C-alpha positions in Angstrom: -45.3 -71.3 4.5 -42.5 -72.4 2.1 -44.5 -74.4 -0.4 -47.7 -74.1 -2.3 -50.0 -77.0 -3.5 -48.6 -76.9 -7.0 -44.9 -76.5 -6.0 -42.9 -79.0 -3.9 -39.4 -78.1 -2.7 -37.4 -81.3 -1.9 -33.9 -82.1 -1.0 -32.0 -85.4 -1.2 -29.6 -86.6 1.4 -27.7 -89.8 2.3 -24.3 -91.3 2.6 -21.7 -91.3 -0.2 -22.6 -93.7 -3.1 -26.2 -94.3 -1.9 -27.4 -93.2 -5.3 -28.8 -89.7 -4.8 -27.6 -88.2 -8.1 -28.7 -91.4 -9.9 -32.2 -91.1 -8.5 -32.5 -87.5 -9.5 -31.2 -88.3 -13.0 -33.8 -91.1 -13.2 -36.6 -88.7 -12.2 -35.4 -86.2 -14.8 -35.2 -88.8 -17.5 -38.5 -90.5 -16.8 -40.3 -87.1 -16.7 -38.8 -86.2 -20.0 -36.7 -83.2 -18.7 -33.5 -84.2 -20.5 -32.7 -83.0 -24.0 -31.5 -85.5 -26.5 -28.0 -83.9 -26.7 -27.8 -84.0 -22.9 -28.6 -87.7 -22.9 -26.1 -88.4 -25.7 -23.4 -86.5 -23.8 -24.1 -88.5 -20.6 -24.1 -91.7 -22.7 -20.7 -90.9 -24.2 -19.3 -90.0 -20.8 -20.5 -93.2 -19.3 -18.9 -95.3 -22.1 -15.6 -93.3 -21.6 -15.6 -94.3 -17.9 -16.0 -98.0 -18.8 -19.7 -98.3 -17.7 -22.0 -100.7 -19.6 -25.0 -98.5 -18.8 -26.0 -94.9 -19.0 -24.9 -93.2 -15.8 -27.7 -90.8 -15.1 -25.9 -89.4 -12.1 -23.7 -87.4 -14.5 -26.8 -85.2 -15.2 -26.6 -83.6 -11.8 -22.8 -83.9 -11.0 -22.0 -80.7 -12.8 -18.6 -79.9 -11.3 -15.5 -81.5 -12.9 -14.3 -82.8 -9.5 -17.7 -84.4 -8.9 -17.6 -86.3 -12.2 -14.1 -87.4 -11.7 -14.6 -88.7 -8.1 -18.2 -89.9 -8.6 -19.4 -87.9 -5.6 -21.6 -84.8 -5.1 -19.7 -81.8 -3.6 -22.0 -78.8 -4.1 -25.7 -78.4 -3.9 -27.2 -78.8 -7.4 -30.7 -77.5 -7.9 -33.0 -79.0 -10.6 -36.4 -77.9 -11.8 -38.9 -80.3 -13.3 -42.6 -80.8 -13.5 -45.4 -83.3 -14.2 -49.0 -82.5 -15.1 -49.8 -82.6 -11.4 -47.1 -80.6 -9.7 -43.9 -78.5 -10.2 -40.7 -79.5 -8.3 -37.5 -77.7 -7.2 -35.1 -80.4 -6.1 -31.8 -79.9 -4.3 -29.2 -82.6 -4.7 -27.1 -82.3 -1.5 -23.7 -84.0 -0.9 -23.5 -87.2 1.2 -19.9 -86.9 2.4 -19.6 -85.9 6.1 -17.2 -83.1 5.0 -20.2 -81.4 3.2 -22.9 -81.9 5.8 -23.2 -78.1 5.9 -24.4 -78.2 2.2 -27.2 -80.5 3.2 -28.3 -77.9 5.8 -28.4 -75.3 3.1 -30.4 -77.5 0.7 -32.9 -78.7 3.3 -33.5 -75.4 5.1 -36.2 -74.4 2.6 -37.4 -77.9 1.7 -41.0 -79.2 2.2 -39.8 -82.8 1.9 -36.5 -84.6 2.5 -35.5 -87.7 0.5 -33.0 -89.7 2.5 -31.4 -92.5 0.5 -30.1 -95.6 2.2 -28.1 -98.4 0.6 -30.1 -101.6 1.1 -26.8 -103.5 1.6 -25.2 -101.2 4.2 -28.2 -100.3 6.3 -28.2 -97.4 8.8 -25.0 -95.5 8.7 -23.7 -92.6 10.7 -24.5 -90.2 7.8 -28.0 -91.7 7.6 -28.6 -90.9 11.3 -27.1 -87.4 10.8 -29.2 -86.5 7.8 -32.5 -87.7 9.4 -31.6 -85.8 12.5 -30.9 -82.7 10.5 -34.3 -83.1 8.7 -35.9 -83.3 12.2 -34.0 -80.2 13.5 -34.9 -78.2 10.3 -38.5 -79.1 10.8 -38.9 -80.5 7.3 -42.6 -81.5 7.2 -42.2 -84.8 5.3 -39.3 -87.3 5.2 -39.1 -90.2 2.7 -36.6 -92.9 3.4 -35.7 -94.4 0.0 -34.1 -97.8 0.5 -32.1 -97.8 -2.7 -30.1 -100.5 -4.6 -32.8 -103.1 -4.0 -31.5 -104.8 -7.1 -28.3 -105.7 -5.3 -30.2 -107.6 -2.6 -32.3 -109.4 -5.1 -35.3 -107.2 -4.3 -35.6 -109.1 -1.0 -38.5 -108.0 1.3 -36.6 -109.2 4.4 -33.8 -106.8 3.7 -36.2 -103.9 3.4 -38.1 -104.9 6.5 -34.9 -105.3 8.5 -33.7 -101.9 7.6 -37.0 -100.3 8.4 -37.0 -102.0 11.8 -33.5 -100.8 12.5 -34.6 -97.2 11.9 -37.6 -97.3 14.1 -35.8 -96.7 17.5 -33.9 -93.7 15.9 -37.1 -92.2 14.5 -38.8 -92.5 17.9 -36.3 -90.1 19.3 -37.0 -87.4 16.8 -39.8 -85.0 16.2 -40.8 -85.9 12.6 -44.3 -85.2 11.3 -44.4 -87.9 8.7 -42.0 -90.6 7.6 -42.5 -92.9 4.6 -40.3 -95.9 3.5 -40.1 -96.7 -0.2 -37.9 -99.5 -1.7 -36.4 -98.4 -5.0 -33.6 -99.2 -7.5 -32.6 -95.8 -9.0 -30.3 -97.5 -11.5 -33.1 -99.6 -13.1 -36.1 -97.4 -12.2 -37.9 -99.8 -9.9 -40.6 -98.0 -7.9 -39.3 -94.6 -9.0 -42.0 -93.6 -11.5 -44.1 -96.8 -11.8 -44.7 -99.8 -9.6 -42.0 -102.5 -9.9 -43.0 -106.1 -10.8 -39.9 -107.2 -9.1 -41.2 -106.1 -5.7 -44.9 -107.3 -5.6 -44.7 -107.4 -1.8 -44.5 -103.6 -1.7 -48.1 -102.2 -1.6 -47.3 -98.5 -1.4 -47.1 -95.9 -4.2 -44.0 -95.4 -6.3 -41.8 -92.4 -5.5 -43.1 -90.0 -8.1 -46.7 -90.7 -7.3 -46.0 -90.0 -3.7 -44.2 -86.7 -4.5 -47.2 -85.7 -6.7 -49.8 -86.3 -4.1 -48.1 -85.5 -0.7 -50.1 -82.8 1.1 -48.2 -79.5 0.9 -50.3 -76.5 1.3 -51.1 -73.4 3.3 -52.5 -75.5 6.2 -49.0 -76.8 6.9 -47.6 -73.4 7.6 -48.0 -70.8 10.4 -51.0 -68.4 10.0 -49.7 -65.4 11.9 -48.7 -62.5 9.6 -45.0 -61.8 9.4 -43.7 -59.2 7.0 -40.1 -58.2 7.3 -39.4 -54.8 5.7 -36.7 -55.1 3.1 -36.8 -51.7 1.4 -38.5 -48.3 1.9 -39.7 -47.0 -1.4 -39.7 -43.2 -1.8 -39.6 -42.3 -5.5 -40.0 -38.6 -4.9 -41.2 -38.0 -8.5 -43.6 -35.4 -9.8 -46.2 -38.1 -10.4 -45.8 -39.5 -6.8 -44.3 -36.8 -4.6 -45.7 -38.3 -1.4 -45.5 -42.0 -2.1 -44.0 -44.1 0.8 -44.2 -47.9 0.5 -42.5 -50.7 2.4 -41.3 -53.6 0.2 -40.7 -57.1 1.3 -42.0 -60.7 1.3 -45.0 -62.0 3.3 -43.1 -64.9 4.9 -46.2 -66.2 6.7 -49.9 -65.4 7.0 -52.2 -63.1 5.0 -52.5 -59.3 4.9 -55.3 -57.2 3.6 -56.0 -53.4 3.2 -57.6 -52.2 6.4 -55.7 -54.7 8.7 -54.4 -53.2 11.9 -50.7 -53.9 12.2 -47.9 -53.2 14.7 -44.4 -52.2 13.7 -41.7 -54.0 15.7 -39.5 -53.4 17.5 -40.9 -49.9 18.0 -44.4 -51.1 18.9 -46.2 -48.4 16.9 -49.6 -49.4 15.4 -51.3 -48.4 12.2 -53.5 -49.8 9.4 -52.6 -51.1 5.9 -53.8 -48.6 3.4 -53.0 -50.6 0.2 -51.0 -53.5 -1.2 -49.1 -52.5 -4.3 -47.4 -54.6 -7.0 -45.9 -54.0 -10.4 -49.1 -55.3 -11.9 -51.4 -53.1 -9.7 -53.0 -53.2 -6.3 -54.1 -56.5 -4.6 -57.1 -57.2 -2.3 -54.9 -59.4 -0.2 -51.4 -60.9 -0.1 -50.3 -64.3 1.4 -47.0 -66.1 1.8 -44.7 -66.2 -0.1 -45.8 -63.2 -2.1 -43.5 -60.2 -2.4 -45.4 -56.9 -2.3 -45.2 -53.3 -1.2 -47.4 -52.2 1.7 -48.6 -48.6 2.2 -49.7 -47.6 5.7 -52.3 -45.1 6.7 -49.9 -43.2 9.1 -46.5 -41.8 8.5 -44.3 -43.8 10.9 -40.6 -44.4 11.3 -40.3 -47.8 9.5 -37.1 -49.0 8.1 -35.3 -52.1 6.8 -35.2 -54.8 9.4 -38.5 -53.8 11.0 -41.3 -56.4 11.1 -45.0 -55.8 10.5 -47.5 -58.2 12.1 -51.1 -58.2 13.2 -51.6 -56.7 16.6 -53.3 -59.8 18.1 -50.5 -62.2 17.1 -47.1 -60.6 17.8 -43.8 -62.5 17.8 -41.3 -62.4 20.7 -39.0 -59.4 21.0 -35.7 -59.9 22.8 -32.0 -59.7 22.9 -31.1 -62.8 25.0 -31.7 -65.8 22.8 -31.4 -69.6 23.0 -30.7 -71.5 19.8 -29.5 -74.7 18.1 -26.8 -74.0 15.6 -25.1 -76.1 13.0 -21.5 -75.0 12.7 -20.5 -74.5 9.1 -16.9 -73.2 9.4 -13.6 -75.0 9.8 -12.8 -72.3 12.4 -14.3 -73.5 15.6 -16.8 -71.6 17.7 -15.3 -69.2 20.1 -17.1 -68.9 23.4 -17.7 -65.1 24.0 -16.9 -64.7 20.3 -18.5 -61.8 18.5 -20.3 -62.3 15.2 -22.8 -60.7 12.9 -26.3 -62.2 13.2 -28.6 -62.0 10.1 -32.2 -62.6 10.9 -34.9 -62.0 8.2 -33.9 -58.6 6.8 -32.1 -57.3 10.0 -28.4 -57.7 10.7 -27.0 -57.0 14.1 -24.0 -57.9 16.2 -24.1 -60.8 18.6 -22.0 -62.4 21.3 -22.1 -66.1 22.1 -22.4 -66.1 25.9 -22.3 -69.8 26.4 -22.2 -73.2 24.7 -24.8 -75.2 26.6 -24.0 -78.6 25.0 -23.0 -80.3 21.8 -25.3 -83.0 20.4 -23.8 -86.4 19.8 -25.2 -87.4 16.4 -24.9 -91.1 17.1 -26.6 -91.2 20.4 -28.6 -88.0 20.0 -27.6 -87.1 23.6 -26.2 -83.8 24.7 -22.5 -83.6 25.5 -22.3 -81.0 28.3 -18.5 -81.3 28.5 -17.9 -79.9 25.0 -16.0 -76.6 25.1 -16.5 -75.7 21.4 -18.2 -76.6 18.1 -16.2 -77.7 15.0 -17.2 -78.1 11.4 -20.6 -79.8 11.0 -21.2 -80.0 14.8 -24.6 -79.2 16.2 -25.1 -77.6 19.6 -27.2 -75.4 21.8 -25.9 -71.9 22.5 -26.9 -68.8 24.4 -26.7 -65.6 22.4 -26.9 -61.9 23.2 -27.6 -59.3 20.4 -26.9 -55.5 20.5 -30.4 -54.7 19.2 -33.7 -56.4 19.7 -34.8 -59.2 17.4 -38.5 -59.9 16.6 -38.7 -63.7 16.2 -40.7 -66.8 16.6 -39.4 -70.2 17.8 -38.2 -72.1 14.7 -40.7 -74.9 15.6 -43.5 -72.5 14.9 -42.2 -70.4 12.1 -39.2 -71.5 10.0 -38.8 -68.1 8.4 -38.7 -65.9 11.5 -37.1 -68.6 13.7 -33.9 -69.0 11.6 -30.7 -67.0 11.4 -27.1 -67.2 10.3 -23.9 -66.1 12.0 -21.2 -64.3 10.0 -17.6 -63.8 10.8 -17.0 -60.0 11.0 -13.4 -60.2 9.7 -13.9 -62.7 6.7 -17.6 -62.0 6.1 -18.0 -65.8 5.8 -21.1 -67.6 7.1 -20.0 -69.7 10.1 -23.3 -71.1 11.4 -27.0 -71.6 10.7 -29.2 -71.3 13.7 -32.7 -72.2 14.9 -34.2 -70.1 17.7 -35.9 -71.8 20.6 -38.6 -70.7 23.0 
């Protein structure tokens, strides 16, 4: 489970100039997470650019090139809070050139905010971003119809856009989709209900974000504990201490639980759960802890601990959907490094099954390669076994990245299939 009830991870997406940075700036401003000197600096910058209003988008466009062009290039993370919940928000780029950055920002999100310009309607980037949210199994998607002030807050414009999106949404596997009409520039329906849109009966955006159900029930319950580090202090005080440090990425573990070590298949029991602050009676996702086992087994970085009655799949021949992140195209039979949880192994792409046409959402079986921002299904073969779940069941153990061996650059993000 990625989120907890008091913490919501969300990512924005949408086409260029749909108002993502402005919306985030409005949220930060309305929740009083902007210092006076920050606001004054943004006010001066807005006046210098000839604007007759305070451009809150400048709060999140931190790169000089972003401010000069008025677009978002890199993923900008912002933390803010209300009395009801804490938030980690990723402002992702809207330009097609930076679709890979949207994948990065949404990969750990509990909720995706996809902004749509009320004047332009459904664009190719809107389709791509909603499709990516579906592929990445983001539990909640909010379609913010922005710039309602530029269509005179017309209900028909909102209803027409929502109707245009329905056929697209019907083709996707989305758990929950919510439409909210907003004006990020003027704050309509962002923090409080707007008098200019009395026809809208739903909650304002912030109220929805504060109350959307994000909790342990949304996540997988099977224990998954990838071992990150073997701790052997070899001190006079602890001459025989052997612990296995890592993060509980899903499920719950308690002392006395019978666990299996994969891929070896050896079984043992958990003797204790250690932390810097002392032992714990149990540990649940996403807690980072050190586990001690009752038996001395050969356990190392990259191994996975799980309960004996709910093991993951172990295999070397894999099927996966990948989003290609590199300007260098995929090479069939190409060799890459594959990083999955805490294990890194070599992998070969045996076959490109198809490339997905983002507009029609149909597979293109004639495609011979994948280029930057393309999405497709591939067959992989690894040199050592992986212990994994399908991404649809567990985002933590169902995801991986491919790395170019020569440049050490990440070239693809992948989602494992059954």
